[in-house]
N, C-alpha and C positions, 0 to 999 in steps of 0.2 A: 470083249464084247463077241458076242456071237450073235448076228441081228440083220434081219432082210429090211432095207431100206425102200419102205414105197415112196415116186416123186410128184405121185398126183397127187393133187389138192387146193378140196372146196374152196378155201375163200387164199389159197396163197397161189400165184403164176412159178415156168417151171424156176427160172432163174433165181426167185428168190428161197425154192426150196430146196434144191442143187446145196446155195446159201445158208442153210440152217443142219442137211445134214457133215458140208464141211465143216461147222464149228460144231459138230455134236463129237466130229471124231476127234476134230483135234484138240475140243477138251480133256476128252477120257486122254487119253497121250498123254497129255500137260499131267493130267490125274495121277494118274500110274507111273508118271517120271515121278515125281512125286513125295512117294512111297521110303521108308524107309530099305535101305538095302539090306539083303538079309549079310553075314560077316565074306566074308573071301570076298567081293560077289564090286565088280569094275561099273559098273552100269547096269542100266533094264535095259533088255531085247526083244525085240515081238515078232512074233511068229506073226503072217499077217495071211488069208485067204480071200481070195477075192471069184464070182461071178455069179451067174444068173442066177441061182439055188444052191442048197449049200452043196447037194451032190455035184453040180458043176463045178465049186470051185476050186483054182489053181493056186497053188504059192506064186505071190508077190514079196517084191520086198516093203520096208512102209514108207518108202518113198517115193513111188507107183503109184499110189490109195486114186490121187486126187485126179491127177493121167489117165485112170480105168475108169474113174466116176465121169469126168466129161465125152470118157469115148463110151457111155452108154447115152449119155444125154442126146450125141449126137446119129448114135442110131436109131432114137427116141421111143428107147423101153422105159417103163415105167418103174421099175423095181430092181432089187443086187440083194445079191448076200456079202457081206460082208463081217468075215469072222481075226483080228487079232486078239493074240496071248498073250501076259509078256512073260520074259524068261531071262535065266539071269545070264547077263554077259559078262566077258574076260577079254580085256586090251591085251593083241598082241602084239609082242614087237616088231619091230620095221628090216626087212629083212636087212644087211649092207650088201652095195653093188661093189662089182667089183673095181669101178673107177674109185669112186671111195679106197679103197685101197688103194689103187695106185697112187692119188694125189699125197695118202698120207707119208709116205714113202719116200718120196721125193723128200 
């Protein structure tokens, strides 16, 4: 999804429009996560960019999307650009800590 969202609407107030945009984003992410995983892939990961325009977009984490939308609303801007691209993800093994090794040796 590469899209510029407009927060102004002739019939909807700002809060209702923001909720509609957040719902659209959530629906897109859910749809992408429900797609069949390729072989040797653990989960769907997402590369996200957020900014006023496509040229100004900065990399963000998926969990920061709503915070950035709320920041745009408090700054009273009328639009923002969001890019979400699905990619394959691989789980990393958690490293063992030295305290776990000391407990096991006793």
